[in-house]
GUMARBA-518532 format. One record per atom (N, C-alpha, C): residue number from 1; residue in three letters; x, z, y. Coordinates in nm, 3 decimals. Layout:
N
<atom rodren="NUM" setor="ALA" u="X" w="Z" v="Y"/>
...
end
This chain:
72
<atom rodren="1" setor="UNK" u="-4.517" w="23.577" v="5.079"/>
<atom rodren="1" setor="UNK" u="-4.468" w="23.449" v="5.127"/>
<atom rodren="1" setor="UNK" u="-4.389" w="23.384" v="5.013"/>
<atom rodren="2" setor="UNK" u="-4.417" w="23.257" v="4.990"/>
<atom rodren="2" setor="UNK" u="-4.348" w="23.183" v="4.884"/>
<atom rodren="2" setor="UNK" u="-4.207" w="23.144" v="4.930"/>
<atom rodren="3" setor="UNK" u="-4.112" w="23.155" v="4.838"/>
<atom rodren="3" setor="UNK" u="-3.972" w="23.124" v="4.868"/>
<atom rodren="3" setor="UNK" u="-3.928" w="22.989" v="4.810"/>
<atom rodren="4" setor="UNK" u="-3.991" w="22.947" v="4.702"/>
<atom rodren="4" setor="UNK" u="-3.958" w="22.820" v="4.636"/>
<atom rodren="4" setor="UNK" u="-4.085" w="22.763" v="4.575"/>
<atom rodren="5" setor="UNK" u="-4.083" w="22.632" v="4.546"/>
<atom rodren="5" setor="UNK" u="-4.197" w="22.574" v="4.474"/>
<atom rodren="5" setor="UNK" u="-4.149" w="22.478" v="4.367"/>
<atom rodren="6" setor="UNK" u="-4.236" w="22.455" v="4.272"/>
<atom rodren="6" setor="UNK" u="-4.210" w="22.363" v="4.163"/>
<atom rodren="6" setor="UNK" u="-4.344" w="22.298" v="4.132"/>
<atom rodren="7" setor="UNK" u="-4.351" w="22.166" v="4.145"/>
<atom rodren="7" setor="UNK" u="-4.474" w="22.092" v="4.121"/>
<atom rodren="7" setor="UNK" u="-4.459" w="22.012" v="3.992"/>
<atom rodren="8" setor="UNK" u="-4.546" w="22.037" v="3.896"/>
<atom rodren="8" setor="UNK" u="-4.545" w="21.959" v="3.771"/>
<atom rodren="8" setor="UNK" u="-4.601" w="21.821" v="3.802"/>
<atom rodren="9" setor="UNK" u="-4.524" w="21.717" v="3.777"/>
<atom rodren="9" setor="UNK" u="-4.572" w="21.581" v="3.800"/>
<atom rodren="9" setor="UNK" u="-4.651" w="21.529" v="3.681"/>
<atom rodren="10" setor="UNK" u="-4.619" w="21.580" v="3.563"/>
<atom rodren="10" setor="UNK" u="-4.692" w="21.549" v="3.441"/>
<atom rodren="10" setor="UNK" u="-4.721" w="21.682" v="3.373"/>
<atom rodren="11" setor="UNK" u="-4.847" w="21.705" v="3.340"/>
<atom rodren="11" setor="UNK" u="-4.881" w="21.832" v="3.278"/>
<atom rodren="11" setor="UNK" u="-4.818" w="21.846" v="3.140"/>
<atom rodren="12" setor="UNK" u="-4.779" w="21.968" v="3.108"/>
<atom rodren="12" setor="UNK" u="-4.722" w="21.997" v="2.976"/>
<atom rodren="12" setor="UNK" u="-4.769" w="22.134" v="2.934"/>
<atom rodren="13" setor="UNK" u="-4.825" w="22.148" v="2.818"/>
<atom rodren="13" setor="UNK" u="-4.856" w="22.042" v="2.722"/>
<atom rodren="13" setor="UNK" u="-4.963" w="21.948" v="2.778"/>
<atom rodren="14" setor="UNK" u="-4.976" w="21.832" v="2.715"/>
<atom rodren="14" setor="UNK" u="-5.059" w="21.725" v="2.767"/>
<atom rodren="14" setor="UNK" u="-5.204" w="21.766" v="2.791"/>
<atom rodren="15" setor="UNK" u="-5.258" w="21.855" v="2.713"/>
<atom rodren="15" setor="UNK" u="-5.399" w="21.893" v="2.727"/>
<atom rodren="15" setor="UNK" u="-5.420" w="22.006" v="2.829"/>
<atom rodren="16" setor="UNK" u="-5.316" w="22.048" v="2.899"/>
<atom rodren="16" setor="UNK" u="-5.328" w="22.152" v="2.999"/>
<atom rodren="16" setor="UNK" u="-5.347" w="22.090" v="3.138"/>
<atom rodren="17" setor="UNK" u="-5.378" w="22.173" v="3.236"/>
<atom rodren="17" setor="UNK" u="-5.392" w="22.127" v="3.374"/>
<atom rodren="17" setor="UNK" u="-5.255" w="22.118" v="3.439"/>
<atom rodren="18" setor="UNK" u="-5.237" w="22.021" v="3.529"/>
<atom rodren="18" setor="UNK" u="-5.115" w="22.019" v="3.610"/>
<atom rodren="18" setor="UNK" u="-5.110" w="22.144" v="3.695"/>
<atom rodren="19" setor="UNK" u="-4.991" w="22.189" v="3.726"/>
<atom rodren="19" setor="UNK" u="-4.979" w="22.315" v="3.800"/>
<atom rodren="19" setor="UNK" u="-4.877" w="22.305" v="3.912"/>
<atom rodren="20" setor="UNK" u="-4.901" w="22.383" v="4.015"/>
<atom rodren="20" setor="UNK" u="-4.807" w="22.406" v="4.123"/>
<atom rodren="20" setor="UNK" u="-4.758" w="22.549" v="4.106"/>
<atom rodren="21" setor="UNK" u="-4.628" w="22.566" v="4.097"/>
<atom rodren="21" setor="UNK" u="-4.569" w="22.699" v="4.079"/>
<atom rodren="21" setor="UNK" u="-4.500" w="22.739" v="4.209"/>
<atom rodren="22" setor="UNK" u="-4.522" w="22.863" v="4.250"/>
<atom rodren="22" setor="UNK" u="-4.459" w="22.916" v="4.370"/>
<atom rodren="22" setor="UNK" u="-4.389" w="23.047" v="4.335"/>
<atom rodren="23" setor="UNK" u="-4.268" w="23.063" v="4.386"/>
<atom rodren="23" setor="UNK" u="-4.193" w="23.186" v="4.364"/>
<atom rodren="23" setor="UNK" u="-4.231" w="23.283" v="4.475"/>
<atom rodren="24" setor="UNK" u="-4.305" w="23.388" v="4.436"/>
<atom rodren="24" setor="UNK" u="-4.357" w="23.488" v="4.529"/>
<atom rodren="24" setor="UNK" u="-4.320" w="23.626" v="4.476"/>
<atom rodren="25" setor="UNK" u="-4.265" w="23.708" v="4.561"/>
<atom rodren="25" setor="UNK" u="-4.225" w="23.844" v="4.523"/>
<atom rodren="25" setor="UNK" u="-4.135" w="23.844" v="4.400"/>
<atom rodren="26" setor="UNK" u="-4.047" w="23.744" v="4.391"/>
<atom rodren="26" setor="UNK" u="-3.949" w="23.739" v="4.283"/>
<atom rodren="26" setor="UNK" u="-4.000" w="23.689" v="4.149"/>
<atom rodren="27" setor="UNK" u="-4.124" w="23.638" v="4.144"/>
<atom rodren="27" setor="UNK" u="-4.179" w="23.586" v="4.019"/>
<atom rodren="27" setor="UNK" u="-4.247" w="23.452" v="4.043"/>
<atom rodren="28" setor="UNK" u="-4.244" w="23.364" v="3.942"/>
<atom rodren="28" setor="UNK" u="-4.312" w="23.236" v="3.950"/>
<atom rodren="28" setor="UNK" u="-4.459" w="23.257" v="3.920"/>
<atom rodren="29" setor="UNK" u="-4.544" w="23.210" v="4.013"/>
<atom rodren="29" setor="UNK" u="-4.689" w="23.226" v="4.000"/>
<atom rodren="29" setor="UNK" u="-4.752" w="23.087" v="4.004"/>
<atom rodren="30" setor="UNK" u="-4.864" w="23.072" v="3.934"/>
<atom rodren="30" setor="UNK" u="-4.920" w="22.940" v="3.906"/>
<atom rodren="30" setor="UNK" u="-5.051" w="22.913" v="3.979"/>
<atom rodren="31" setor="UNK" u="-5.063" w="22.792" v="4.033"/>
<atom rodren="31" setor="UNK" u="-5.188" w="22.741" v="4.089"/>
<atom rodren="31" setor="UNK" u="-5.224" w="22.619" v="4.006"/>
<atom rodren="32" setor="UNK" u="-5.331" w="22.630" v="3.927"/>
<atom rodren="32" setor="UNK" u="-5.368" w="22.521" v="3.837"/>
<atom rodren="32" setor="UNK" u="-5.446" w="22.412" v="3.910"/>
<atom rodren="33" setor="UNK" u="-5.421" w="22.288" v="3.873"/>
<atom rodren="33" setor="UNK" u="-5.493" w="22.169" v="3.922"/>
<atom rodren="33" setor="UNK" u="-5.496" w="22.159" v="4.075"/>
<atom rodren="34" setor="UNK" u="-5.381" w="22.163" v="4.141"/>
<atom rodren="34" setor="UNK" u="-5.382" w="22.147" v="4.287"/>
<atom rodren="34" setor="UNK" u="-5.423" w="22.005" v="4.324"/>
<atom rodren="35" setor="UNK" u="-5.504" w="21.991" v="4.428"/>
<atom rodren="35" setor="UNK" u="-5.541" w="21.856" v="4.472"/>
<atom rodren="35" setor="UNK" u="-5.429" w="21.796" v="4.556"/>
<atom rodren="36" setor="UNK" u="-5.442" w="21.670" v="4.591"/>
<atom rodren="36" setor="UNK" u="-5.337" w="21.599" v="4.665"/>
<atom rodren="36" setor="UNK" u="-5.312" w="21.662" v="4.801"/>
<atom rodren="37" setor="UNK" u="-5.415" w="21.712" v="4.867"/>
<atom rodren="37" setor="UNK" u="-5.400" w="21.773" v="4.999"/>
<atom rodren="37" setor="UNK" u="-5.316" w="21.902" v="4.991"/>
<atom rodren="38" setor="UNK" u="-5.341" w="21.984" v="4.890"/>
<atom rodren="38" setor="UNK" u="-5.263" w="22.106" v="4.872"/>
<atom rodren="38" setor="UNK" u="-5.118" w="22.073" v="4.840"/>
<atom rodren="39" setor="UNK" u="-5.096" w="21.979" v="4.749"/>
<atom rodren="39" setor="UNK" u="-4.960" w="21.939" v="4.714"/>
<atom rodren="39" setor="UNK" u="-4.884" w="21.892" v="4.837"/>
<atom rodren="40" setor="UNK" u="-4.947" w="21.807" v="4.915"/>
<atom rodren="40" setor="UNK" u="-4.884" w="21.751" v="5.035"/>
<atom rodren="40" setor="UNK" u="-4.852" w="21.859" v="5.137"/>
<atom rodren="41" setor="UNK" u="-4.945" w="21.951" v="5.160"/>
<atom rodren="41" setor="UNK" u="-4.923" w="22.057" v="5.257"/>
<atom rodren="41" setor="UNK" u="-4.808" w="22.148" v="5.217"/>
<atom rodren="42" setor="UNK" u="-4.801" w="22.183" v="5.089"/>
<atom rodren="42" setor="UNK" u="-4.693" w="22.271" v="5.041"/>
<atom rodren="42" setor="UNK" u="-4.559" w="22.197" v="5.050"/>
<atom rodren="43" setor="UNK" u="-4.554" w="22.073" v="5.007"/>
<atom rodren="43" setor="UNK" u="-4.428" w="21.996" v="5.015"/>
<atom rodren="43" setor="UNK" u="-4.383" w="21.982" v="5.160"/>
<atom rodren="44" setor="UNK" u="-4.476" w="21.956" v="5.250"/>
<atom rodren="44" setor="UNK" u="-4.444" w="21.943" v="5.392"/>
<atom rodren="44" setor="UNK" u="-4.389" w="22.074" v="5.447"/>
<atom rodren="45" setor="UNK" u="-4.453" w="22.184" v="5.412"/>
<atom rodren="45" setor="UNK" u="-4.409" w="22.315" v="5.460"/>
<atom rodren="45" setor="UNK" u="-4.266" w="22.347" v="5.414"/>
<atom rodren="46" setor="UNK" u="-4.235" w="22.315" v="5.289"/>
<atom rodren="46" setor="UNK" u="-4.099" w="22.342" v="5.239"/>
<atom rodren="46" setor="UNK" u="-3.997" w="22.242" v="5.294"/>
<atom rodren="47" setor="UNK" u="-4.043" w="22.128" v="5.340"/>
<atom rodren="47" setor="UNK" u="-3.953" w="22.032" v="5.405"/>
<atom rodren="47" setor="UNK" u="-3.913" w="22.078" v="5.545"/>
<atom rodren="48" setor="UNK" u="-3.998" w="22.160" v="5.607"/>
<atom rodren="48" setor="UNK" u="-3.974" w="22.210" v="5.742"/>
<atom rodren="48" setor="UNK" u="-3.987" w="22.362" v="5.744"/>
<atom rodren="49" setor="UNK" u="-3.895" w="22.432" v="5.677"/>
<atom rodren="49" setor="UNK" u="-3.908" w="22.578" v="5.662"/>
<atom rodren="49" setor="UNK" u="-3.897" w="22.657" v="5.791"/>
<atom rodren="50" setor="UNK" u="-3.840" w="22.599" v="5.897"/>
<atom rodren="50" setor="UNK" u="-3.833" w="22.671" v="6.024"/>
<atom rodren="50" setor="UNK" u="-3.965" w="22.663" v="6.099"/>
<atom rodren="51" setor="UNK" u="-4.053" w="22.572" v="6.058"/>
<atom rodren="51" setor="UNK" u="-4.181" w="22.554" v="6.127"/>
<atom rodren="51" setor="UNK" u="-4.301" w="22.610" v="6.052"/>
<atom rodren="52" setor="UNK" u="-4.289" w="22.623" v="5.917"/>
<atom rodren="52" setor="UNK" u="-4.404" w="22.662" v="5.836"/>
<atom rodren="52" setor="UNK" u="-4.368" w="22.770" v="5.733"/>
<atom rodren="53" setor="UNK" u="-4.467" w="22.852" v="5.698"/>
<atom rodren="53" setor="UNK" u="-4.460" w="22.945" v="5.586"/>
<atom rodren="53" setor="UNK" u="-4.571" w="22.910" v="5.489"/>
<atom rodren="54" setor="UNK" u="-4.548" w="22.935" v="5.361"/>
<atom rodren="54" setor="UNK" u="-4.654" w="22.923" v="5.260"/>
<atom rodren="54" setor="UNK" u="-4.688" w="23.065" v="5.217"/>
<atom rodren="55" setor="UNK" u="-4.808" w="23.108" v="5.253"/>
<atom rodren="55" setor="UNK" u="-4.855" w="23.244" v="5.222"/>
<atom rodren="55" setor="UNK" u="-4.945" w="23.237" v="5.100"/>
<atom rodren="56" setor="UNK" u="-4.927" w="23.331" v="5.008"/>
<atom rodren="56" setor="UNK" u="-4.995" w="23.325" v="4.878"/>
<atom rodren="56" setor="UNK" u="-5.057" w="23.460" v="4.845"/>
<atom rodren="57" setor="UNK" u="-5.178" w="23.456" v="4.791"/>
<atom rodren="57" setor="UNK" u="-5.244" w="23.573" v="4.733"/>
<atom rodren="57" setor="UNK" u="-5.251" w="23.548" v="4.583"/>
<atom rodren="58" setor="UNK" u="-5.228" w="23.649" v="4.505"/>
<atom rodren="58" setor="UNK" u="-5.224" w="23.630" v="4.360"/>
<atom rodren="58" setor="UNK" u="-5.278" w="23.751" v="4.287"/>
<atom rodren="59" setor="UNK" u="-5.316" w="23.725" v="4.163"/>
<atom rodren="59" setor="UNK" u="-5.356" w="23.831" v="4.071"/>
<atom rodren="59" setor="UNK" u="-5.278" w="23.806" v="3.943"/>
<atom rodren="60" setor="UNK" u="-5.192" w="23.898" v="3.908"/>
<atom rodren="60" setor="UNK" u="-5.097" w="23.881" v="3.797"/>
<atom rodren="60" setor="UNK" u="-5.011" w="23.758" v="3.828"/>
<atom rodren="61" setor="UNK" u="-5.011" w="23.657" v="3.741"/>
<atom rodren="61" setor="UNK" u="-4.929" w="23.538" v="3.765"/>
<atom rodren="61" setor="UNK" u="-5.011" w="23.420" v="3.818"/>
<atom rodren="62" setor="UNK" u="-5.139" w="23.443" v="3.846"/>
<atom rodren="62" setor="UNK" u="-5.227" w="23.336" v="3.891"/>
<atom rodren="62" setor="UNK" u="-5.246" w="23.342" v="4.042"/>
<atom rodren="63" setor="UNK" u="-5.227" w="23.230" v="4.110"/>
<atom rodren="63" setor="UNK" u="-5.249" w="23.221" v="4.254"/>
<atom rodren="63" setor="UNK" u="-5.399" w="23.208" v="4.279"/>
<atom rodren="64" setor="UNK" u="-5.452" w="23.295" v="4.363"/>
<atom rodren="64" setor="UNK" u="-5.596" w="23.293" v="4.394"/>
<atom rodren="64" setor="UNK" u="-5.622" w="23.251" v="4.539"/>
<atom rodren="65" setor="UNK" u="-5.518" w="23.240" v="4.619"/>
<atom rodren="65" setor="UNK" u="-5.532" w="23.195" v="4.757"/>
<atom rodren="65" setor="UNK" u="-5.400" w="23.143" v="4.811"/>
<atom rodren="66" setor="UNK" u="-5.406" w="23.044" v="4.899"/>
<atom rodren="66" setor="UNK" u="-5.284" w="22.982" v="4.951"/>
<atom rodren="66" setor="UNK" u="-5.313" w="22.930" v="5.091"/>
<atom rodren="67" setor="UNK" u="-5.223" w="22.957" v="5.185"/>
<atom rodren="67" setor="UNK" u="-5.234" w="22.909" v="5.322"/>
<atom rodren="67" setor="UNK" u="-5.097" w="22.857" v="5.366"/>
<atom rodren="68" setor="UNK" u="-5.095" w="22.742" v="5.430"/>
<atom rodren="68" setor="UNK" u="-4.975" w="22.694" v="5.496"/>
<atom rodren="68" setor="UNK" u="-4.990" w="22.734" v="5.643"/>
<atom rodren="69" setor="UNK" u="-4.897" w="22.815" v="5.689"/>
<atom rodren="69" setor="UNK" u="-4.905" w="22.878" v="5.821"/>
<atom rodren="69" setor="UNK" u="-4.797" w="22.823" v="5.913"/>
<atom rodren="70" setor="UNK" u="-4.837" w="22.778" v="6.030"/>
<atom rodren="70" setor="UNK" u="-4.742" w="22.730" v="6.130"/>
<atom rodren="70" setor="UNK" u="-4.679" w="22.848" v="6.204"/>
<atom rodren="71" setor="UNK" u="-4.549" w="22.843" v="6.222"/>
<atom rodren="71" setor="UNK" u="-4.480" w="22.950" v="6.294"/>
<atom rodren="71" setor="UNK" u="-4.491" w="22.933" v="6.444"/>
<atom rodren="72" setor="UNK" u="-4.540" w="22.816" v="6.488"/>
<atom rodren="72" setor="UNK" u="-4.548" w="22.785" v="6.631"/>
<atom rodren="72" setor="UNK" u="-4.651" w="22.860" v="6.699"/>
end
């Protein structure tokens, strides 16, 4: 389960992909090139932490799966 998120609004370095970073299991893990729907869902979930969880599957530091889960 992700505890924090960080969304790059401008990619850095410029020739790299924009990334969504999630703090999972005490480490920052990266999801490259998130689309607008993923960004919105993650931001919404963290805006309402009593209603939603962000569940993440990863390999090393790369996120390979992500689900926004309703607690209801």
